[in-house]
C-alpha positions in Angstrom: 0.0 0.0 0.0 2.9 2.3 0.8 4.5 1.7 -2.6 1.2 2.6 -4.3 1.1 6.0 -2.5 4.7 6.6 -3.4 4.1 5.7 -7.1 1.1 8.1 -7.2 3.1 10.9 -5.7 5.9 10.4 -8.3 3.3 10.3 -11.1 1.7 13.5 -9.8 5.1 15.2 -9.6 5.9 14.1 -13.2 2.6 15.4 -14.5 3.2 18.7 -12.7 6.7 19.0 -14.3 5.2 18.1 -17.7 2.6 20.8 -17.4 5.3 23.3 -16.5 7.3 22.2 -19.6 4.2 22.5 -21.8 3.5 26.0 -20.5 7.1 27.1 -21.0 7.3 25.6 -24.5 4.0 27.1 -25.5 5.0 30.5 -24.2 8.3 30.3 -26.1 6.6 29.3 -29.3 4.1 32.1 -29.1 6.8 34.6 -28.3 8.9 33.5 -31.3 5.9 33.7 -33.6 5.1 37.2 -32.4 8.7 38.3 -33.0 8.7 36.8 -36.5 5.4 38.5 -37.3 6.7 41.9 -36.0 9.8 41.6 -38.1 7.8 40.5 -41.2 5.5 43.5 -40.9 8.4 45.9 -40.5 10.3 44.7 -43.5 7.1 44.5 -45.6 6.2 48.1 -44.7 9.6 49.3 -46.0 10.2 46.9 -48.9 9.8 49.6 -51.5 12.8 51.6 -50.1 15.9 50.9 -52.2 19.4 52.1 -52.6 21.0 53.4 -55.8 21.8 49.8 -56.9 18.1 48.8 -56.4 18.8 46.7 -53.3 16.4 46.7 -50.4 17.4 49.0 -47.5 15.4 47.0 -44.9 16.0 43.2 -44.8 16.1 40.4 -42.3 19.5 39.6 -40.9 19.4 36.2 -39.2 18.9 35.9 -35.5 20.5 37.5 -32.5 22.4 35.7 -29.7 20.4 33.5 -27.4 19.2 35.1 -24.2 17.1 34.0 -21.2 13.9 35.9 -20.7 11.8 35.4 -17.5 8.1 35.6 -17.9 5.1 34.5 -15.9 5.3 30.9 -17.2 9.0 30.6 -16.4 12.4 31.3 -18.0 12.6 31.0 -21.8 15.6 30.6 -24.1 15.0 33.0 -27.0 16.9 34.0 -30.2 15.1 37.0 -31.6 15.2 37.7 -35.3 17.3 40.6 -36.4 16.7 43.4 -39.0 19.3 45.2 -41.0 18.0 48.7 -41.6 20.5 50.7 -43.7 18.4 53.9 -43.9 20.1 56.9 -42.4 19.1 57.6 -38.8 16.7 54.6 -38.7 17.0 51.4 -36.6 14.6 48.5 -35.9 13.8 48.0 -32.2 11.4 45.3 -31.1 8.5 46.5 -29.0 7.7 43.0 -27.9 11.3 42.2 -26.7 13.4 45.3 -26.4 17.2 45.1 -26.2 18.5 44.0 -22.8 15.1 43.0 -21.5 15.5 40.0 -19.2 12.2 39.9 -17.4 8.6 41.0 -18.1 6.9 43.8 -16.3 4.7 41.4 -14.4 7.7 39.4 -13.1 9.4 42.7 -12.2 6.6 43.5 -9.8 6.8 40.0 -8.3 9.9 40.8 -6.4 8.7 43.8 -4.3 5.4 42.0 -3.7 7.1 38.9 -2.3 9.4 41.0 -0.2 6.7 43.3 1.1 4.3 40.4 1.9 6.9 38.8 4.1 9.4 36.7 2.1 12.9 36.9 3.6 15.6 37.9 1.1 17.6 34.7 1.8 14.6 32.7 0.6 14.2 34.4 -2.8 16.4 32.1 -4.8 14.6 28.9 -3.8 11.2 30.5 -4.0 11.7 32.0 -7.4 13.3 28.8 -8.8 10.2 26.9 -7.8 8.0 29.5 -9.6 10.0 30.4 -12.6 12.4 27.6 -13.2 16.2 27.1 -12.7 17.1 29.6 -15.3 15.5 32.6 -13.6 17.8 35.6 -13.7 17.8 39.1 -12.5 15.6 38.2 -9.5 18.2 37.8 -6.8 18.1 39.1 -3.2 20.6 41.7 -4.3 17.9 43.2 -6.5 15.9 44.0 -3.3 18.8 46.1 -2.1 18.5 48.3 -5.2 14.7 48.4 -4.8 14.9 49.5 -1.2 17.2 52.4 -2.2 14.7 53.5 -4.9 11.9 53.2 -2.3 13.7 55.4 0.1 14.1 58.1 -2.6 10.4 57.7 -3.5 9.5 58.1 0.2 11.5 61.3 0.6 10.0 62.8 -2.6 6.5 61.8 -1.4 6.9 63.5 1.9 7.7 66.8 0.1 4.8 66.5 -2.4 2.0 69.1 -2.4 -1.4 68.2 -1.1 -4.0 69.5 -3.5 -7.1 67.5 -2.4 -9.6 68.8 0.1 -10.0 66.3 2.9 -13.1 65.8 5.1 -11.9 63.1 7.5 -8.6 62.0 9.1 -7.6 58.8 10.8 -4.5 58.9 13.0 -2.7 56.2 14.9 0.7 55.4 16.3 1.8 51.9 15.4 4.8 50.2 17.0 7.2 48.1 14.9 10.3 46.2 15.9 13.8 47.3 14.7 17.0 45.4 15.0 19.5 48.3 15.0 19.9 51.2 17.4 19.2 51.6 21.1 15.5 51.5 20.9 14.2 48.1 19.7 10.7 49.5 19.0 9.8 52.4 16.7 6.5 54.3 16.9 5.3 55.2 13.4 2.8 58.0 13.3 0.4 57.3 10.5 -2.3 59.5 9.1 -4.9 58.6 6.4 -7.7 60.8 5.1 -10.8 60.8 3.0 -10.8 63.5 0.2 -13.7 65.3 -1.4 -14.3 62.4 -3.8 -14.6 59.9 -1.0 -11.2 58.4 -1.8 -9.0 57.1 1.0 -5.4 58.5 0.8 -2.2 58.0 2.8 -1.0 61.3 4.1 1.8 60.7 6.6 4.1 58.0 7.8 6.6 59.5 10.2 8.8 58.0 12.9 8.1 59.7 16.2 9.2 59.6 19.8 6.3 57.4 21.1 3.1 59.4 20.6 4.1 62.6 22.2 2.5 66.0 21.5 5.6 67.3 19.9 5.9 64.4 17.5 2.3 64.6 16.4 2.5 68.5 16.1 5.5 68.1 13.8 3.5 65.7 11.5 0.4 67.9 11.5 2.2 71.1 10.8 4.2 69.5 8.0 0.9 68.4 6.4 -0.4 71.9 6.5 2.8 73.2 5.0 2.3 70.8 2.1 -1.2 72.3 1.5 -3.6 70.3 3.8 -6.7 72.3 4.8 -7.9 71.2 8.2 -10.6 68.5 7.7 -13.9 68.4 9.6 -13.3 65.4 11.8 -10.3 63.6 13.2 -10.5 60.0 14.3 -8.1 58.5 16.8 -7.6 56.4 19.9 -7.1 57.9 23.4 -3.5 58.9 22.9 -3.3 62.3 24.7 -0.3 63.5 22.6 -2.3 63.4 19.3 -5.4 65.2 20.7 -3.2 67.9 22.4 -1.4 68.4 19.1 -4.7 68.6 17.2 -6.0 71.2 19.7 -3.0 73.4 18.9 -2.6 72.9 15.2 -6.2 72.4 14.1 -8.3 73.8 16.9 -11.6 73.9 15.0 -11.6 70.2 14.0 -14.2 67.9 15.6 -12.8 64.9 17.5 -14.0 61.3 17.3 -12.5 58.7 19.7 -12.1 55.1 18.4 -14.8 52.9 19.8 -12.7 49.7 19.5 -9.9 51.2 21.6 -12.3 52.6 24.1 -14.1 49.2 24.5 -10.8 47.5 25.1 -9.9 50.0 27.8 -13.3 49.6 29.5 -13.1 45.8 29.4 -9.8 45.9 31.2 -11.6 47.3 34.2 -14.1 44.5 34.4 -13.8 40.9 35.5 -13.8 38.3 32.6 -17.2 36.9 33.6 -18.8 40.4 33.0 -16.9 41.2 29.8 -19.3 39.5 27.3 -22.3 41.4 28.7 -20.4 44.7 28.8 -19.2 44.2 25.2 -22.8 43.6 24.0 -24.0 46.7 25.8 -21.2 48.9 24.4 -21.9 47.6 20.8 -25.5 48.7 21.4 -24.3 52.2 22.2 -22.0 52.3 19.2 -24.6 51.1 16.8 -27.5 53.2 18.1 -29.6 55.1 15.5 -29.4 58.4 17.4 -27.5 60.2 20.1 -30.6 59.9 22.3 -30.6 56.1 22.0 -26.9 55.9 22.6 -27.3 58.0 25.8 -30.1 55.7 27.0 -27.8 52.7 26.4 -25.1 54.4 28.4 -27.5 54.8 31.3 -28.3 51.1 31.2 -24.6 50.4 31.3 -24.1 52.6 34.3 -27.0 50.9 36.1 -25.5 47.5 35.4 -21.9 48.2 36.3 -21.7 51.5 38.1 -22.1 50.3 41.7 -19.0 48.0 41.7 -17.1 49.0 38.6 -17.2 52.8 38.5 -13.8 53.0 36.7 -15.3 51.3 33.7 -18.2 53.6 33.6 -16.0 56.7 34.1 -13.9 55.7 31.1 -17.0 55.9 28.9 -18.5 59.0 30.5 -15.4 61.2 30.4 -15.0 60.9 26.6 -18.7 60.6 25.7 -18.9 63.8 23.6 -15.9 62.6 21.5 -17.3 59.0 21.3 -20.5 60.3 19.8 -19.2 63.1 17.5 -20.1 60.9 14.5 -23.8 61.5 15.0 -23.2 65.0 13.5 -22.1 63.4 10.2 -23.9 61.4 7.4 -25.2 58.1 8.6 -23.6 56.3 5.7 -20.2 57.4 7.0 -20.7 56.2 10.6 -19.1 52.7 10.1 -15.9 54.3 8.7 -15.5 57.1 11.2 -16.3 55.4 14.5 -12.9 53.6 14.6 -9.4 53.7 13.4 -9.9 50.4 11.6 -8.7 51.6 8.2 -5.2 52.1 9.6 -5.3 49.0 11.8 -6.3 46.6 9.1 -3.8 48.1 6.5 -0.9 47.9 9.0 -1.4 44.2 9.5 0.8 43.6 6.4 3.6 45.7 7.9 3.5 43.7 11.1 3.6 40.4 9.1 6.8 41.6 7.3 8.6 42.6 10.5 7.6 39.4 12.2 9.2 37.3 9.4 12.4 39.3 9.4 12.5 39.7 13.2 12.1 43.4 12.9 13.1 46.0 10.3 16.8 46.8 10.1 16.6 50.4 11.1 14.0 53.2 11.8 14.6 54.5 8.2 14.0 51.0 6.8 10.9 50.5 8.9 9.4 53.8 7.8 10.2 53.2 4.1 8.7 49.7 4.2 5.6 50.9 6.0 5.2 53.7 3.4 5.6 51.3 0.5 3.2 48.7 1.9 0.5 51.3 2.6 1.0 53.0 -0.8 0.5 49.6 -2.5 -2.6 49.0 -0.3 -4.0 52.4 -1.2 -4.5 51.2 -4.8 -7.1 48.8 -3.5 -8.9 51.0 -1.0 -12.6 51.5 -1.8 -14.2 54.9 -1.6 -16.1 55.6 1.6 -19.8 54.6 1.5 -22.1 57.5 0.9 -19.3 59.6 -0.5 -22.0 61.6 -2.4 -22.8 63.4 0.9 -19.3 64.8 1.2 -20.1 67.7 -1.1 -22.9 68.7 1.3 -20.6 68.5 4.3 -18.0 70.7 2.7 -20.6 73.2 1.7 -21.6 73.7 5.4 -24.7 71.6 5.6 -25.4 70.3 9.1 -26.3 66.8 10.1 -28.1 65.5 13.2 -28.2 61.7 13.9 -26.9 61.1 10.4 -29.7 63.1 8.7 -29.5 66.5 7.0 -30.8 69.3 9.3 -33.3 71.2 7.2 -35.0 74.5 7.9 -38.2 72.7 8.9 -36.4 70.7 11.5 -34.9 73.9 12.9 -38.4 75.3 13.3 -39.6 72.2 15.0 -36.7 72.2 17.4 -37.5 75.9 18.3 -41.2 75.1 18.8 
């Protein structure tokens, strides 16, 4: 029975290898056919052009030297057809396989993706050999060194770029990552994302700071304003005092929204485990209430249930209640996005994966650059905020109450 399993495994491996060979040979055949057609079209287009002796100026000229080209199906040995173009100032250049090309654009992007997603540089050779075959070239770990230098330059240029969009919301969070070099083994990256007037989520800042101090956050916020940022309408963050103190100085008119998930975690820490499931359910009821009145009623119920013996938990909710419920003054479709700092938290999971694999980034500069590149890649897949159509009304000064536009009629009813 054991021999049968081994035979099946060998047969399966042989079939897999055969499939890879078929794919590579098919790709090579298609590439050669395309190159032949490209050359044929070029020579046919210029066949009427002759020299004084009546000889054609543009003719085929055999084939070039063999070279290895790495594409998605593997590494191919190719000898591209050549053209002898004797016209003055003219030269044939293949658009399909330009000179010195060694890998396709899709394969070129494979390297940073594998690195950024967590593959250690020491594992690149074995991983890429399995994917692209033994002949894969130009995809070594040393290529990552060059890439990282280009990313550092890109990061520095990005930090100086002008902000032209108008933003309505900001999310801010300080995220700790491990570093291997230097005295401090942990680095606090100050990250800011925003929602612009079109409802698009954009990365605005990734800056190493001294923990989450007021001075560090003030530097980031002032730098954003120097680059052209107009203070948004609402900032969303956790309970970090440094950020809110900085916001109060740099952008005093902005409304403040505390992150519900962070607050819920802090409250649960003040309660025994046996009470935490009930407390979690009650706090979610507050967070998901349809109106500020309903949320206030849920808070009273929470206080009645836990206030007698666990007043610290209740006080944590009550002291930040205006900031926890600021979202009620914004469109209801936006509530899910602006009640928490989840957009940053979820995006930064990839950064934490990368540093876990490598036992931390090499240096603070490397950590900042890697976080920037990962988040910039993630930005391409971020969806627009739900209900983005309401942003135009917000920026024009329209007021909202409990997620609904405050009309003149509602003002009259409130006065009555």
